[in-house]
PAVO-202518 format. One line per 2 residues: for each residue x, y, z of C-alpha. Coordinates in steps of 0.5 Angstrom, whole numbers, always signed. Layout:
<nodes>
X:Y:Z  ...
</nodes>
This chain:
<nodes>
+215:+187:+304  +216:+192:+298
+218:+192:+290  +224:+196:+288
+223:+200:+281  +228:+198:+275
+227:+205:+273  +226:+213:+276
+220:+213:+271  +214:+209:+267
+212:+211:+260  +205:+212:+260
+200:+211:+254  +198:+217:+249
+192:+214:+246  +186:+217:+249
+183:+215:+256  +178:+209:+256
+175:+213:+262  +172:+218:+256
+169:+212:+253  +161:+212:+253
+156:+208:+251  +154:+201:+253
+162:+199:+252  +164:+204:+258
+168:+200:+262  +165:+200:+269
+169:+203:+276  +173:+198:+280
+175:+198:+286  +182:+195:+288
+186:+193:+294  +194:+193:+294
+198:+190:+299  +204:+193:+298
+209:+197:+303  +213:+200:+297
+212:+208:+297  +214:+207:+290
+208:+202:+288  +203:+206:+291
+205:+212:+288  +204:+208:+282
+198:+206:+282  +195:+213:+284
+198:+216:+279  +194:+210:+274
+187:+212:+278  +189:+220:+276
+190:+219:+269  +184:+214:+268
+188:+210:+263  +185:+203:+265
+178:+206:+266  +177:+209:+272
+180:+204:+277  +180:+207:+285
+185:+204:+289  +185:+202:+297
+192:+200:+300  +195:+197:+307
+201:+192:+308  +203:+185:+309
+204:+187:+316  +197:+189:+317
+194:+182:+316  +187:+180:+314
+183:+185:+316  +183:+191:+312
+181:+185:+306  +175:+184:+310
+172:+191:+307  +166:+190:+302
+166:+193:+295  +173:+189:+293
+173:+188:+285  +181:+186:+285
+187:+185:+290  +194:+187:+287
+199:+182:+292  +207:+186:+291
+211:+179:+292  +217:+183:+291
+223:+179:+289  +219:+172:+291
+221:+171:+298  +217:+165:+302
+214:+170:+307  +211:+174:+301
+209:+167:+296  +206:+165:+303
+202:+171:+304  +200:+170:+296
+198:+163:+298  +194:+164:+304
+189:+170:+301  +188:+166:+294
+185:+161:+298  +182:+164:+304
+180:+171:+300  +175:+175:+298
+170:+173:+292  +176:+177:+287
+181:+176:+282  +188:+175:+285
+194:+179:+281  +201:+178:+284
+206:+185:+282  +214:+182:+283
+220:+182:+279  +221:+180:+272
+224:+172:+274  +221:+168:+270
+221:+162:+275  +218:+167:+280
+212:+168:+275  +211:+161:+275
+210:+161:+282  +205:+166:+283
+201:+164:+278  +201:+156:+282
+199:+160:+287  +193:+161:+285
+194:+168:+282  +190:+170:+276
+197:+173:+273  +203:+176:+274
+206:+182:+272  +213:+186:+273
+214:+194:+273  +220:+193:+270
+217:+190:+264  +209:+192:+263
+207:+199:+263  +202:+201:+269
+197:+202:+263  +198:+194:+262
+197:+193:+269  +191:+197:+270
+188:+193:+264  +190:+186:+266
+187:+188:+272  +180:+189:+268
+182:+183:+265  +182:+179:+271
+176:+181:+274  +171:+180:+267
+175:+173:+268  +171:+172:+274
+165:+175:+272  +164:+170:+267
+166:+163:+271  +161:+166:+275
+156:+167:+271  +157:+160:+267
+152:+155:+267  +154:+149:+271
+151:+142:+272  +147:+139:+278
+153:+138:+283  +157:+145:+281
+151:+148:+282  +150:+145:+289
+156:+146:+292  +155:+153:+289
+150:+154:+294  +154:+153:+300
+157:+159:+303  +164:+161:+300
+169:+161:+304  +172:+167:+305
+177:+172:+310  +170:+173:+314
+171:+165:+318  +178:+168:+321
+176:+173:+324  +174:+173:+332
+168:+177:+330  +161:+174:+329
+159:+175:+321  +152:+174:+319
+151:+175:+311  +144:+177:+309
+140:+178:+302  +135:+184:+301
+131:+179:+304  +133:+178:+310
+134:+172:+310  +141:+169:+312
+146:+167:+307  +152:+165:+311
+154:+165:+318  +161:+164:+321
+163:+160:+327  +163:+166:+331
+156:+167:+329  +154:+161:+330
+157:+161:+337  +152:+167:+339
+146:+165:+336  +146:+158:+339
+145:+155:+332  +149:+151:+326
+150:+153:+320  +145:+149:+317
+140:+152:+322  +141:+159:+320
+142:+159:+313  +136:+160:+309
+132:+163:+315  +130:+170:+316
+135:+172:+321  +130:+175:+326
+134:+181:+329  +134:+188:+326
+137:+189:+318  +137:+196:+317
+143:+199:+316  +147:+202:+322
+148:+199:+329  +144:+196:+333
+143:+194:+341  +140:+187:+340
+138:+182:+345  +139:+175:+342
+135:+169:+345  +138:+162:+344
+134:+156:+343  +137:+153:+350
+134:+158:+353  +140:+163:+354
+140:+170:+352  +145:+175:+350
+146:+182:+349  +150:+184:+343
+152:+190:+339  +151:+189:+332
+153:+194:+326  +150:+193:+319
+153:+196:+312  +151:+194:+305
+155:+190:+301  +155:+185:+295
+156:+177:+295  +155:+173:+290
+155:+178:+285  +148:+181:+288
+147:+186:+293  +146:+184:+301
+148:+185:+307  +154:+184:+313
+152:+184:+320  +158:+184:+325
+155:+182:+332  +160:+183:+338
+157:+180:+344  +158:+184:+350
+154:+180:+355  +159:+179:+360
+161:+187:+360  +154:+189:+361
+153:+184:+366  +160:+187:+370
+157:+195:+369  +151:+193:+372
+154:+189:+378  +158:+196:+379
+153:+200:+378  +149:+196:+383
+155:+196:+388  +156:+203:+387
+148:+204:+388  +149:+200:+395
+156:+204:+397  +152:+210:+396
+146:+208:+400  +151:+206:+406
+155:+212:+405  +148:+216:+407
+146:+211:+412  +152:+211:+416
+153:+219:+416  +146:+220:+418
+148:+214:+424  +154:+218:+426
+149:+224:+425  +144:+221:+430
+149:+218:+435  +152:+225:+436
+147:+229:+438  +143:+223:+442
+150:+222:+446  +152:+229:+447
+145:+232:+448  +145:+228:+455
+153:+229:+456  +152:+236:+455
+147:+237:+461  +151:+232:+466
+158:+236:+465  +154:+243:+464
+150:+242:+472  +156:+238:+475
+160:+244:+473  +155:+249:+477
+155:+245:+482  +163:+244:+482
+162:+252:+482  +157:+252:+487
+154:+258:+482  +147:+257:+486
+150:+258:+493  +153:+253:+497
+151:+245:+497  +152:+245:+505
+157:+239:+504  +164:+239:+501
+164:+232:+500  +157:+233:+495
+162:+238:+493  +168:+233:+491
+162:+229:+488  +160:+233:+483
+167:+234:+480  +168:+228:+480
+162:+227:+476  +165:+234:+471
+171:+230:+471  +168:+224:+468
+163:+227:+463  +168:+230:+460
+172:+224:+459  +166:+220:+456
+164:+226:+451  +173:+226:+449
+171:+218:+448  +165:+219:+444
+169:+223:+440  +175:+219:+439
+170:+213:+437  +166:+217:+433
+172:+219:+428  +175:+212:+429
+169:+209:+426  +169:+215:+420
+177:+213:+419  +174:+205:+418
+170:+207:+413  +174:+211:+409
+170:+217:+410  +175:+221:+412
+177:+226:+406  +184:+230:+408
+185:+237:+405  +192:+239:+403
+194:+245:+407  +201:+248:+409
+202:+247:+416  +207:+248:+421
+208:+241:+425  +211:+245:+430
+206:+250:+431  +201:+245:+432
+205:+242:+437  +205:+248:+442
+198:+249:+441  +196:+241:+442
+202:+242:+449  +199:+248:+451
+191:+246:+451  +194:+240:+455
+198:+243:+460  +193:+244:+466
+191:+237:+465  +199:+234:+466
+199:+239:+472  +193:+236:+475
+196:+230:+474  +203:+232:+477
+206:+231:+470  +211:+236:+467
+211:+237:+459  +217:+240:+455
+218:+242:+447  +224:+241:+444
+223:+244:+437  +227:+248:+432
+226:+255:+431  +226:+253:+423
+222:+248:+421  +221:+245:+413
+213:+246:+411  +209:+241:+412
+203:+239:+406  +197:+235:+411
+190:+237:+415  +192:+241:+419
+185:+240:+424  +186:+233:+424
+193:+234:+425  +192:+238:+432
+187:+233:+433  +191:+227:+433
+197:+231:+438  +192:+232:+442
+189:+226:+443  +197:+223:+443
+199:+227:+449  +193:+226:+453
+194:+219:+452  +201:+220:+454
+200:+224:+461  +194:+218:+462
+200:+213:+461  +206:+218:+465
+208:+216:+472  +207:+222:+477
+213:+227:+478  +215:+225:+471
+217:+229:+465  +214:+228:+457
+218:+231:+452  +216:+232:+446
+221:+233:+440  +220:+235:+433
+226:+233:+429  +227:+232:+421
+229:+226:+420  +230:+222:+414
+228:+228:+409  +221:+227:+413
+219:+229:+421  +219:+226:+426
+215:+227:+432  +217:+224:+438
+214:+223:+446  +218:+220:+451
+218:+220:+459  +223:+222:+463
+224:+220:+470  +228:+221:+476
+233:+214:+476  +233:+214:+484
+225:+213:+484  +224:+208:+479
+230:+204:+483  +226:+205:+489
+219:+203:+486  +224:+196:+483
+225:+195:+491  +219:+196:+494
+213:+194:+489  +212:+187:+487
+215:+185:+480  +210:+184:+475
+210:+186:+467  +204:+191:+465
+199:+186:+462  +195:+188:+456
+189:+188:+458  +183:+192:+457
+180:+192:+464  +187:+193:+466
+188:+201:+467  +194:+204:+464
+194:+209:+468  +201:+210:+472
+204:+205:+468  +209:+208:+462
+206:+203:+458  +200:+205:+453
+196:+201:+449  +196:+201:+442
+189:+199:+442  +186:+204:+445
+181:+210:+443  +186:+216:+443
+192:+212:+440  +187:+208:+435
+185:+215:+432  +193:+218:+432
+194:+212:+427  +188:+213:+422
+191:+220:+422  +198:+218:+420
+196:+213:+416  +191:+218:+412
+198:+222:+411  +202:+216:+410
+205:+216:+415  +206:+211:+421
+206:+210:+429  +210:+207:+433
+210:+204:+440  +216:+203:+446
+213:+202:+453  +218:+202:+459
+221:+196:+463  +220:+195:+470
+227:+191:+470  +231:+197:+466
+231:+203:+470  +233:+208:+464
+228:+206:+459  +221:+209:+459
+215:+210:+455  +216:+212:+448
+211:+215:+443  +214:+216:+435
+210:+219:+429  +214:+218:+422
+212:+223:+417  +214:+221:+410
+219:+225:+405  +213:+226:+400
+209:+231:+405  +215:+235:+406
+216:+242:+403  +223:+246:+403
</nodes>
């Protein structure tokens, strides 16, 4: 909505500026808010303010699209509404501002059409001018006349009924805002409270008007606690500014109910404090468990190793030596299980922070296989590695990956049959990298087992060992830890068990790493 000027220039009066008038007849300074999106009209008012022809008048600007919020500012002496050619929206906005508007006269500016001039006056405007006909000086003087007329009406004596009506809070734009607004006089007494203020204070307008505010009334920002008559309390942020109400000094208090936000902040703070306390306790627990279990196990493993190696002399009986070897193997296995348990517990509590570094999955696989070759030989299992010489880099935690691969190979050796071969393959697949372990067995041996052993399927029973079964348990400690390592890197682990009725099938375990972690 805007006004198009009919001519490029506007004649300026050559008379002396009223701003130069001194004495009792000096015009007072006015602040006028202009609602217009027309750059030309805004420029004209700026020129009028600079020239001082109509006395000291300053202007603020907004557009109809900005709504009524800019009109809530205190200290407005007059309003100028640009109705342009008189569209339905422009006239509707004019009537809305007049009916709800601040206690200030409203002057319409539009085209020179007589019908439009009449419609503007009927809508409640004090006057309707046109820059097609009127000069900037006449527009400025019209603003002053409108303000003077409004002041005279406000100061005119009224009968008892009119006085009683005048004492009621004037309907203003503040009633439309969702913010709680309270207007106070110079003594801190409430003169007006909108609906939102009545809701937050827990009192009706009749209970509030004429009563002390009961909260800080100094200009500025305050954090206040409101005690309502129903016993409930509200937390609010309050901002107080000086203004004028009914021509006398007053203060406007704007309250924002932050009860829910403050309670939510406190809840989040308490939750974070509890989380920190839980984290400290878990760290202490892991440290204590690690120490309490490792210390006796270290003694068991160390002394059993000395006994089986007969470092202090012959034991005398070969069976004692076998028992010492069994104790050593069991102790070592138990230590590995404890490390797996602690690793899984850390991962379940999301306490593992992986480090991003450039890794070579092929080299990590070689290291893990090399550390398990002796164990595999003792179990009668051989390991082969099939990895290309040139493999893309990988972004991940090398220590965690090495730990996961080590446990994965250990589980595969545990589940593999004696005489079988475990082939570890590393390949690019689908833009990512896949590591696969596959058990390879002689079909003749498999067929012989089918002919001689009972026909049964391996049950996923925690009390049944997976040793020599070619059926790794997905919830075993080793695979659970490996799965957590994969999840931390955005990958996944998949397991395929061997089927006894299919000699060609075998145990397969795959690790699929996402393309996002591959570096080329």
